[in-house]
NULUMLO-660346 format. One record per atom (N, C-alpha, C, O, CB): residue in three letters; atom name; x, y, z. Coordinates in steps of 0.1 Angstrom, whole numbers, plus 5000, padded with zeros to 4 digits. Glycine has a CB too. Layout:
N
R   rest   atom     px     py     pz
R    Ala     CA      X      Y      Z
...
This chain:
106
R   rest   atom     px     py     pz
R    Met      N   0781   7976   0700
R    Met     CA   0766   7979   0701
R    Met      C   0762   7974   0714
R    Met      O   0767   7964   0719
R    Met     CB   0757   7974   0690
R    Thr      N   0753   7981   0718
R    Thr     CA   0746   7977   0733
R    Thr      C   0733   7971   0727
R    Thr      O   0728   7975   0717
R    Thr     CB   0743   7991   0745
R    Leu      N   0727   7962   0737
R    Leu     CA   0715   7955   0735
R    Leu      C   0703   7967   0736
R    Leu      O   0704   7975   0745
R    Leu     CB   0713   7942   0746
R    Gly      N   0693   7967   0728
R    Gly     CA   0683   7975   0729
R    Gly      C   0685   7990   0725
R    Gly      O   0676   7999   0727
R    Gly     CB   0678   7974   0742
R    Thr      N   0696   7993   0718
R    Thr     CA   0698   8007   0714
R    Thr      C   0701   8006   0700
R    Thr      O   0705   7995   0696
R    Thr     CB   0710   8016   0722
R    Asn      N   0701   8016   0692
R    Asn     CA   0704   8017   0678
R    Asn      C   0718   8024   0676
R    Asn      O   0723   8024   0664
R    Asn     CB   0692   8024   0672
R    His      N   0724   8030   0687
R    His     CA   0737   8036   0684
R    His      C   0747   8028   0693
R    His      O   0744   8023   0704
R    His     CB   0737   8051   0687
R    Pro      N   0759   8028   0687
R    Pro     CA   0771   8023   0692
R    Pro      C   0776   8030   0705
R    Pro      O   0773   8042   0706
R    Pro     CB   0781   8022   0683
R    Arg      N   0782   8023   0714
R    Arg     CA   0787   8031   0727
R    Arg      C   0803   8031   0726
R    Arg      O   0808   8021   0721
R    Arg     CB   0781   8024   0742
R    Asn      N   0809   8041   0730
R    Asn     CA   0823   8042   0729
R    Asn      C   0830   8038   0742
R    Asn      O   0834   8047   0749
R    Asn     CB   0826   8055   0726
R    His      N   0832   8025   0745
R    His     CA   0837   8020   0757
R    His      C   0854   8021   0755
R    His      O   0860   8019   0766
R    His     CB   0831   8007   0759
R    Gly      N   0860   8022   0745
R    Gly     CA   0875   8021   0744
R    Gly      C   0881   8035   0742
R    Gly      O   0891   8036   0735
R    Gly     CB   0879   8011   0731
R    Arg      N   0876   8045   0749
R    Arg     CA   0883   8059   0747
R    Arg      C   0898   8058   0751
R    Arg      O   0906   8063   0743
R    Arg     CB   0877   8070   0757
R    Glu      N   0902   8051   0761
R    Glu     CA   0916   8050   0765
R    Glu      C   0923   8043   0755
R    Glu      O   0934   8048   0752
R    Glu     CB   0919   8043   0778
R    Ala      N   0919   8033   0749
R    Ala     CA   0925   8026   0738
R    Ala      C   0928   8033   0726
R    Ala      O   0939   8032   0720
R    Ala     CB   0918   8015   0734
R    Gln      N   0917   8041   0723
R    Gln     CA   0918   8050   0711
R    Gln      C   0928   8061   0713
R    Gln      O   0936   8064   0704
R    Gln     CB   0904   8058   0708
R    Gln      N   0928   8067   0725
R    Gln     CA   0938   8078   0727
R    Gln      C   0952   8072   0728
R    Gln      O   0961   8079   0724
R    Gln     CB   0935   8085   0740
R    Ile      N   0955   8059   0732
R    Ile     CA   0968   8054   0732
R    Ile      C   0971   8052   0717
R    Ile      O   0982   8056   0713
R    Ile     CB   0968   8041   0739
R    Thr      N   0962   8045   0710
R    Thr     CA   0967   8043   0694
R    Thr      C   0969   8056   0688
R    Thr      O   0978   8057   0680
R    Thr     CB   0955   8035   0685
R    Leu      N   0961   8067   0690
R    Leu     CA   0965   8079   0685
R    Leu      C   0978   8085   0689
R    Leu      O   0984   8092   0681
R    Leu     CB   0956   8088   0687
R    Asn      N   0981   8083   0701
R    Asn     CA   0994   8088   0706
R    Asn      C   1007   8080   0699
R    Asn      O   1018   8086   0696
R    Asn     CB   0994   8086   0722
R    Met      N   1004   8069   0698
R    Met     CA   1015   8061   0691
R    Met      C   1016   8064   0677
R    Met      O   1027   8062   0672
R    Met     CB   1013   8049   0691
R    Leu      N   1006   8068   0670
R    Leu     CA   1006   8072   0656
R    Leu      C   1012   8085   0653
R    Leu      O   1018   8088   0643
R    Leu     CB   0993   8071   0651
R    Leu      N   1009   8094   0664
R    Leu     CA   1015   8108   0662
R    Leu      C   1029   8106   0664
R    Leu      O   1037   8111   0656
R    Leu     CB   1010   8118   0672
R    Arg      N   1035   8100   0675
R    Arg     CA   1048   8097   0678
R    Arg      C   1056   8091   0666
R    Arg      O   1066   8096   0663
R    Arg     CB   1050   8089   0690
R    Asn      N   1050   8080   0660
R    Asn     CA   1057   8073   0648
R    Asn      C   1058   8081   0635
R    Asn      O   1068   8082   0628
R    Asn     CB   1048   8060   0644
R    Arg      N   1046   8089   0632
R    Arg     CA   1047   8096   0622
R    Arg      C   1051   8111   0621
R    Arg      O   1051   8117   0610
R    Arg     CB   1035   8094   0617
R    Lys      N   1055   8115   0634
R    Lys     CA   1061   8127   0638
R    Lys      C   1051   8139   0632
R    Lys      O   1055   8147   0623
R    Lys     CB   1076   8128   0633
R    Val      N   1040   8138   0638
R    Val     CA   1030   8148   0633
R    Val      C   1021   8153   0645
R    Val      O   1019   8146   0655
R    Val     CB   1020   8141   0623
R    Ala      N   1017   8166   0644
R    Ala     CA   1010   8171   0655
R    Ala      C   0995   8175   0649
R    Ala      O   0994   8178   0638
R    Ala     CB   1018   8183   0660
R    Tyr      N   0986   8175   0658
R    Tyr     CA   0973   8180   0652
R    Tyr      C   0967   8189   0661
R    Tyr      O   0970   8190   0673
R    Tyr     CB   0962   8168   0649
R    Lys      N   0957   8197   0656
R    Lys     CA   0949   8206   0663
R    Lys      C   0935   8208   0656
R    Lys      O   0933   8210   0644
R    Lys     CB   0957   8220   0663
R    Val      N   0925   8206   0666
R    Val     CA   0911   8206   0661
R    Val      C   0905   8219   0667
R    Val      O   0906   8222   0679
R    Val     CB   0902   8192   0666
R    Glu      N   0898   8226   0657
R    Glu     CA   0890   8239   0662
R    Glu      C   0875   8237   0658
R    Glu      O   0871   8231   0648
R    Glu     CB   0896   8253   0654
R    Pro      N   0868   8242   0668
R    Pro     CA   0854   8243   0663
R    Pro      C   0852   8252   0651
R    Pro      O   0857   8263   0650
R    Pro     CB   0844   8247   0674
R    Ala      N   0843   8248   0643
R    Ala     CA   0839   8256   0630
R    Ala      C   0824   8259   0628
R    Ala      O   0819   8261   0617
R    Ala     CB   0844   8249   0617
R    Gly      N   0818   8257   0640
R    Gly     CA   0803   8260   0639
R    Gly      C   0795   8248   0635
R    Gly      O   0798   8237   0639
R    Gly     CB   0800   8272   0629
R    Tyr      N   0783   8251   0627
R    Tyr     CA   0774   8241   0624
R    Tyr      C   0772   8241   0611
R    Tyr      O   0770   8252   0605
R    Tyr     CB   0763   8242   0631
R    Cys      N   0771   8229   0603
R    Cys     CA   0768   8228   0589
R    Cys      C   0755   8220   0587
R    Cys      O   0756   8207   0588
R    Cys     CB   0781   8222   0581
R    Ser      N   0745   8224   0584
R    Ser     CA   0731   8218   0582
R    Ser      C   0728   8212   0595
R    Ser      O   0724   8200   0595
R    Ser     CB   0730   8208   0570
R    Gly      N   0729   8219   0605
R    Gly     CA   0725   8213   0619
R    Gly      C   0734   8203   0626
R    Gly      O   0730   8196   0635
R    Gly     CB   0712   8206   0619
R    Lys      N   0745   8202   0620
R    Lys     CA   0755   8191   0625
R    Lys      C   0768   8199   0630
R    Lys      O   0772   8208   0623
R    Lys     CB   0758   8179   0613
R    Ala      N   0773   8194   0641
R    Ala     CA   0784   8201   0648
R    Ala      C   0797   8197   0636
R    Ala      O   0798   8187   0630
R    Ala     CB   0787   8194   0664
R    Arg      N   0805   8208   0636
R    Arg     CA   0816   8207   0625
R    Arg      C   0829   8212   0632
R    Arg      O   0828   8222   0639
R    Arg     CB   0813   8216   0612
R    Lys      N   0840   8207   0630
R    Lys     CA   0853   8210   0634
R    Lys      C   0862   8210   0622
R    Lys      O   0860   8203   0613
R    Lys     CB   0859   8201   0646
R    Thr      N   0873   8217   0624
R    Thr     CA   0884   8217   0615
R    Thr      C   0897   8210   0621
R    Thr      O   0902   8213   0632
R    Thr     CB   0887   8231   0612
R    Leu      N   0902   8200   0612
R    Leu     CA   0914   8192   0616
R    Leu      C   0927   8200   0610
R    Leu      O   0926   8203   0598
R    Leu     CB   0913   8175   0611
R    Trp      N   0935   8202   0617
R    Trp     CA   0948   8209   0611
R    Trp      C   0959   8200   0615
R    Trp      O   0959   8194   0626
R    Trp     CB   0952   8223   0617
R    Leu      N   0969   8198   0606
R    Leu     CA   0980   8189   0608
R    Leu      C   0994   8196   0604
R    Leu      O   0995   8204   0595
R    Leu     CB   0978   8176   0600
R    Thr      N   1003   8192   0611
R    Thr     CA   1017   8200   0610
R    Thr      C   1028   8189   0613
R    Thr      O   1026   8180   0622
R    Thr     CB   1019   8213   0620
R    Pro      N   1039   8189   0606
R    Pro     CA   1051   8182   0611
R    Pro      C   1057   8185   0624
R    Pro      O   1055   8196   0629
R    Pro     CB   1061   8183   0601
R    Cys      N   1063   8177   0631
R    Cys     CA   1072   8179   0644
R    Cys      C   1084   8172   0644
R    Cys      O   1084   8162   0637
R    Cys     CB   1065   8176   0655
R    Asn      N   1094   8175   0651
R    Asn     CA   1107   8167   0650
R    Asn      C   1107   8157   0662
R    Asn      O   1097   8156   0669
R    Asn     CB   1121   8176   0651
R    Trp      N   1118   8150   0663
R    Trp     CA   1117   8141   0675
R    Trp      C   1119   8147   0690
R    Trp      O   1118   8140   0700
R    Trp     CB   1127   8131   0673
R    Lys      N   1122   8160   0690
R    Lys     CA   1122   8167   0703
R    Lys      C   1108   8173   0706
R    Lys      O   1106   8179   0716
R    Lys     CB   1134   8179   0704
R    Gly      N   1098   8171   0697
R    Gly     CA   1085   8177   0699
R    Gly      C   1083   8190   0695
R    Gly      O   1073   8196   0697
R    Gly     CB   1082   8177   0712
R    Val      N   1093   8197   0687
R    Val     CA   1092   8211   0682
R    Val      C   1083   8211   0671
R    Val      O   1086   8204   0661
R    Val     CB   1105   8216   0677
R    Ile      N   1071   8218   0672
R    Ile     CA   1059   8218   0663
R    Ile      C   1062   8229   0652
R    Ile      O   1065   8240   0657
R    Ile     CB   1045   8221   0671
R    Leu      N   1060   8228   0641
R    Leu     CA   1059   8239   0631
R    Leu      C   1045   8246   0632
R    Leu      O   1036   8242   0638
R    Leu     CB   1061   8234   0616
R    Pro      N   1045   8258   0625
R    Pro     CA   1032   8265   0626
R    Pro      C   1021   8256   0619
R    Pro      O   1024   8250   0609
R    Pro     CB   1033   8280   0620
R    Phe      N   1009   8257   0623
R    Phe     CA   0997   8251   0614
R    Phe      C   0992   8262   0605
R    Phe      O   0989   8273   0608
R    Phe     CB   0983   8246   0624
R    Thr      N   0993   8256   0592
R    Thr     CA   0991   8264   0580
R    Thr      C   0979   8260   0571
R    Thr      O   0972   8269   0566
R    Thr     CB   1003   8263   0572
R    Asn      N   0977   8249   0571
R    Asn     CA   0966   8244   0562
R    Asn      C   0957   8234   0570
R    Asn      O   0962   8226   0578
R    Asn     CB   0973   8236   0548
R    Ser      N   0943   8235   0568
R    Ser     CA   0933   8225   0572
R    Ser      C   0934   8214   0563
R    Ser      O   0936   8217   0552
R    Ser     CB   0920   8229   0573
R    Val      N   0932   8203   0568
R    Val     CA   0933   8191   0560
R    Val      C   0920   8182   0558
R    Val      O   0919   8173   0550
R    Val     CB   0945   8183   0565
R    Ala      N   0911   8186   0569
R    Ala     CA   0898   8178   0568
R    Ala      C   0888   8186   0577
R    Ala      O   0892   8195   0585
R    Ala     CB   0900   8162   0573
R    Asp      N   0875   8183   0575
R    Asp     CA   0866   8189   0584
R    Asp      C   0859   8176   0591
R    Asp      O   0856   8166   0585
R    Asp     CB   0855   8198   0575
R    Leu      N   0858   8178   0604
R    Leu     CA   0852   8166   0612
R    Leu      C   0838   8170   0614
R    Leu      O   0835   8181   0618
R    Leu     CB   0859   8162   0627
R    Ile      N   0829   8161   0612
R    Ile     CA   0815   8163   0612
R    Ile      C   0808   8151   0621
R    Ile      O   0809   8139   0620
R    Ile     CB   0810   8163   0597
R    Asn      N   0800   8158   0631
R    Asn     CA   0794   8147   0638
R    Asn      C   0780   8143   0632
R    Asn      O   0770   8150   0634
R    Asn     CB   0793   8151   0652
R    Ile      N   0780   8132   0623
R    Ile     CA   0768   8129   0617
R    Ile      C   0755   8125   0626
R    Ile      O   0744   8130   0625
R    Ile     CB   0771   8119   0608
R    Glu      N   0758   8117   0635
R    Glu     CA   0748   8113   0646
R    Glu      C   0755   8108   0658
R    Glu      O   0768   8107   0658
R    Glu     CB   0738   8102   0641
R    Arg      N   0747   8104   0669
R    Arg     CA   0756   8099   0680
R    Arg      C   0762   8086   0677
R    Arg      O   0756   8076   0673
R    Arg     CB   0747   8098   0694
R    Gly      N   0775   8087   0678
R    Gly     CA   0784   8075   0677
R    Gly      C   0788   8074   0662
R    Gly      O   0793   8063   0658
R    Gly     CB   0775   8061   0681
R    Lys      N   0788   8085   0655
R    Lys     CA   0791   8085   0641
R    Lys      C   0799   8098   0638
R    Lys      O   0792   8108   0638
R    Lys     CB   0777   8083   0632
R    Trp      N   0813   8099   0635
R    Trp     CA   0819   8111   0630
R    Trp      C   0824   8106   0616
R    Trp      O   0825   8094   0613
R    Trp     CB   0830   8117   0640
R    Glu      N   0826   8118   0608
R    Glu     CA   0833   8116   0596
R    Glu      C   0844   8129   0593
R    Glu      O   0842   8140   0597
R    Glu     CB   0821   8116   0585
R    Ala      N   0853   8124   0587
R    Ala     CA   0863   8134   0582
R    Ala      C   0861   8135   0568
R    Ala      O   0861   8125   0560
R    Ala     CB   0878   8130   0586
R    Arg      N   0860   8147   0564
R    Arg     CA   0856   8151   0551
R    Arg      C   0866   8160   0544
R    Arg      O   0872   8168   0551
R    Arg     CB   0842   8159   0551
R    His      N   0870   8159   0531
R    His     CA   0879   8169   0525
R    His      C   0873   8183   0525
R    His      O   0861   8185   0523
R    His     CB   0882   8166   0511
R    Pro      N   0880   8193   0527
R    Pro     CA   0875   8207   0529
R    Pro      C   0871   8213   0516
R    Pro      O   0863   8222   0516
R    Pro     CB   0886   8217   0534
R    Phe      N   0875   8206   0506
R    Phe     CA   0872   8214   0492
R    Phe      C   0862   8206   0485
R    Phe      O   0853   8213   0480
R    Phe     CB   0885   8216   0481
R    Asp      N   0861   8193   0484
R    Asp     CA   0853   8186   0475
R    Asp      C   0844   8177   0483
R    Asp      O   0835   8170   0477
R    Asp     CB   0862   8178   0465
R    Gly      N   0845   8176   0497
R    Gly     CA   0835   8169   0505
R    Gly      C   0836   8155   0505
R    Gly      O   0827   8149   0512
R    Gly     CB   0821   8173   0501
R    Arg      N   0846   8149   0498
R    Arg     CA   0846   8133   0499
R    Arg      C   0850   8129   0513
R    Arg      O   0857   8135   0520
R    Arg     CB   0857   8125   0489
R    Val      N   0843   8118   0516
R    Val     CA   0848   8112   0530
R    Val      C   0861   8107   0531
R    Val      O   0864   8097   0524
R    Val     CB   0840   8103   0534
R    Leu      N   0870   8111   0539
R    Leu     CA   0884   8106   0542
R    Leu      C   0883   8094   0550
R    Leu      O   0889   8083   0548
R    Leu     CB   0892   8117   0548
R    Ala      N   0875   8096   0562
R    Ala     CA   0876   8085   0573
R    Ala      C   0863   8087   0581
R    Ala      O   0857   8098   0581
R    Ala     CB   0890   8087   0582
R    Ser      N   0859   8077   0587
R    Ser     CA   0848   8076   0596
R    Ser      C   0851   8068   0608
R    Ser      O   0860   8059   0607
R    Ser     CB   0836   8071   0588
R    Gly      N   0844   8071   0620
R    Gly     CA   0847   8063   0632
R    Gly      C   0835   8067   0642
R    Gly      O   0826   8075   0640
R    Gly     CB   0862   8066   0638
R    Ile      N   0837   8061   0654
R    Ile     CA   0827   8062   0665
R    Ile      C   0830   8075   0674
R    Ile      O   0822   8078   0683
R    Ile     CB   0827   8048   0674
R    Ser      N   0841   8082   0673
R    Ser     CA   0844   8092   0682
R    Ser      C   0853   8102   0675
R    Ser      O   0859   8098   0665
R    Ser     CB   0851   8087   0695
R    Glu      N   0855   8114   0680
R    Glu     CA   0864   8123   0672
R    Glu      C   0878   8119   0672
R    Glu      O   0885   8121   0662
R    Glu     CB   0863   8138   0676
R    Thr      N   0883   8112   0683
R    Thr     CA   0896   8107   0685
R    Thr      C   0898   8097   0673
R    Thr      O   0907   8098   0665
R    Thr     CB   0899   8100   0699
R    Asp      N   0889   8087   0672
R    Asp     CA   0889   8077   0663
R    Asp      C   0890   8082   0649
R    Asp      O   0897   8076   0641
R    Asp     CB   0877   8069   0665
R    Val      N   0882   8092   0645
R    Val     CA   0883   8097   0633
R    Val      C   0895   8106   0629
R    Val      O   0899   8105   0618
R    Val     CB   0872   8105   0631
R    Val      N   0902   8114   0639
R    Val     CA   0913   8119   0638
R    Val      C   0924   8109   0635
R    Val      O   0932   8111   0626
R    Val     CB   0916   8127   0650
R    Arg      N   0925   8099   0642
R    Arg     CA   0937   8089   0639
R    Arg      C   0934   8083   0625
R    Arg      O   0943   8081   0617
R    Arg     CB   0938   8076   0652
R    Ala      N   0922   8080   0622
R    Ala     CA   0918   8073   0608
R    Ala      C   0923   8085   0597
R    Ala      O   0929   8081   0587
R    Ala     CB   0901   8068   0607
R    Ala      N   0920   8096   0599
R    Ala     CA   0923   8107   0589
R    Ala      C   0937   8108   0588
R    Ala      O   0942   8111   0577
R    Ala     CB   0916   8119   0593
R    Ile      N   0946   8108   0599
R    Ile     CA   0960   8111   0599
R    Ile      C   0966   8098   0592
R    Ile      O   0975   8099   0584
R    Ile     CB   0965   8114   0614
R    Glu      N   0962   8086   0595
R    Glu     CA   0966   8073   0586
R    Glu      C   0964   8075   0572
R    Glu      O   0973   8072   0564
R    Glu     CB   0958   8061   0590
R    Lys      N   0953   8080   0568
R    Lys     CA   0949   8082   0553
R    Lys      C   0957   8094   0547
R    Lys      O   0961   8093   0535
R    Lys     CB   0933   8086   0551
R    Ile      N   0960   8104   0554
R    Ile     CA   0965   8116   0548
R    Ile      C   0979   8118   0549
R    Ile      O   0986   8122   0539
R    Ile     CB   0959   8128   0554
R    Trp      N   0985   8115   0561
R    Trp     CA   0999   8117   0564
R    Trp      C   1009   8105   0560
R    Trp      O   1008   8094   0565
R    Trp     CB   0999   8120   0578
R    Asn      N   1018   8108   0552
R    Asn     CA   1028   8097   0548
R    Asn      C   1039   8098   0558
R    Asn      O   1049   8090   0557
R    Asn     CB   1032   8099   0533
């Protein structure tokens, strides 16, 4: 959080990307994010996950696992696509994708 503002700033983009890459490699998973329009005035995207092997061969993306919603500046949430419960939250899209993969992918 910076002084004089109400919103957190994301200064750790590189650290978030490195953490996400390590998680993807360790859990052998690939992800894809697609825009899904707007939901009650908020940007909404769809997160897709699929397994991949140690050579990096990716299986087809078949099921979406979460809806990524930009709640406000500096706040993203990953919600279950059917019942709307919050799976993860964070300060950036990358941070939320990482947290959602940790929560969903075993």
